[in-house]
C-alpha positions as CSV (number, residue, x, y, z in Angstrom):
1,X,-14.3,18.8,-0.5
2,X,-11.8,16.7,1.5
3,X,-8.8,18.2,3.3
4,X,-5.8,16.9,5.2
5,X,-3.4,18.5,7.6
6,X,-0.1,19.5,6.0
7,X,2.7,17.2,7.1
8,X,5.1,18.1,8.6
9,X,2.7,20.1,10.6
10,X,2.7,23.8,9.6
11,X,0.9,26.9,10.9
12,X,-0.3,30.0,9.1
13,X,-1.9,32.9,10.9
14,X,-2.2,30.8,14.1
15,X,-4.0,27.9,12.4
16,X,-3.0,24.5,11.0
17,X,-2.2,24.5,7.3
18,X,-4.5,22.1,5.4
19,X,-4.4,20.8,1.8
20,X,-7.7,20.5,0.0
21,X,-8.4,17.9,-2.6
22,X,-8.4,20.4,-5.4
23,X,-4.6,21.1,-5.0
24,X,-1.5,19.3,-6.1
25,X,0.0,19.4,-2.5
26,X,-3.0,17.3,-1.3
27,X,-2.2,14.5,-3.8
28,X,1.6,14.9,-3.3
29,X,1.1,14.3,0.4
30,X,-1.2,11.3,-0.2
31,X,1.3,9.7,-2.6
32,X,4.3,10.3,-0.2
33,X,2.4,8.8,2.7
34,X,1.6,5.7,0.6
35,X,5.3,5.3,-0.2
36,X,6.7,6.2,3.2
37,X,4.4,4.2,5.5
38,X,5.4,0.6,5.9
39,X,2.8,-2.2,5.9
40,X,1.4,-2.8,9.5
41,X,2.2,0.8,10.6
42,X,-1.4,2.0,9.9
43,X,-3.7,0.2,12.4
44,X,-6.9,0.8,10.4
45,X,-5.4,-0.7,7.3
46,X,-2.4,-2.9,8.0
47,X,-2.0,-3.7,4.2
48,X,-1.4,0.0,3.4
49,X,2.1,1.1,2.6
50,X,5.4,0.1,1.0
51,X,8.2,-2.0,2.4
52,X,11.1,0.1,3.8
53,X,13.3,1.2,0.9
54,X,16.3,1.9,3.2
55,X,18.2,-1.2,2.1
56,X,16.4,-2.0,-1.2
57,X,15.4,0.3,-4.0
58,X,11.7,0.9,-4.8
59,X,11.1,0.2,-8.4
60,X,9.2,2.4,-10.8
61,X,6.7,-0.4,-11.1
62,X,6.1,-0.3,-7.3
63,X,5.6,3.5,-7.3
64,X,3.1,3.2,-10.2
65,X,1.3,0.2,-8.5
66,X,1.0,2.0,-5.1
67,X,-0.2,5.2,-6.8
68,X,-2.9,3.4,-8.7
69,X,-4.0,1.4,-5.6
70,X,-4.0,4.2,-3.0
71,X,-4.2,7.5,-5.0
72,X,-6.2,6.5,-8.2
73,X,-7.1,10.2,-8.8
74,X,-3.6,10.8,-10.2
75,X,-1.7,9.6,-13.2
76,X,2.1,9.2,-12.9
77,X,3.8,11.0,-15.8
78,X,7.4,10.7,-14.8
79,X,9.8,9.2,-12.2
80,X,13.4,10.2,-11.9
81,X,15.9,9.5,-9.3
82,X,19.1,11.3,-8.5
83,X,21.7,11.7,-5.7
84,X,21.8,15.0,-3.8
85,X,25.1,16.7,-2.9
86,X,24.6,15.2,0.6
87,X,24.7,11.7,-0.8
88,X,21.0,11.1,-0.2
89,X,19.1,9.3,-3.0
90,X,16.0,11.3,-4.0
91,X,13.1,10.4,-6.2
92,X,11.0,13.0,-8.1
93,X,7.6,11.8,-9.1
94,X,5.5,13.9,-11.6
95,X,1.8,13.4,-12.0
96,X,-1.4,14.9,-13.3
97,X,-4.8,14.9,-11.7
């Protein structure tokens, strides 16, 4: 069973919180990292990541492409975007394992 540290880092009972590969938070974190890390930021795999969406929108096709390439264990079932009260544009991605 694989596991990853929760990000942002969290502690529970004095220990790091980890997500195991039998949980949705594990795959949610993998997908978010694939979408938030820019190409060349990950030294071991410089092709990993998505171009910075700060000034351009990430299309649904890009999200599906990155998910199938980097997190093939999940199937995207829905993508919706909305603007929060703060003005921040948010994307909600639903998936099944």
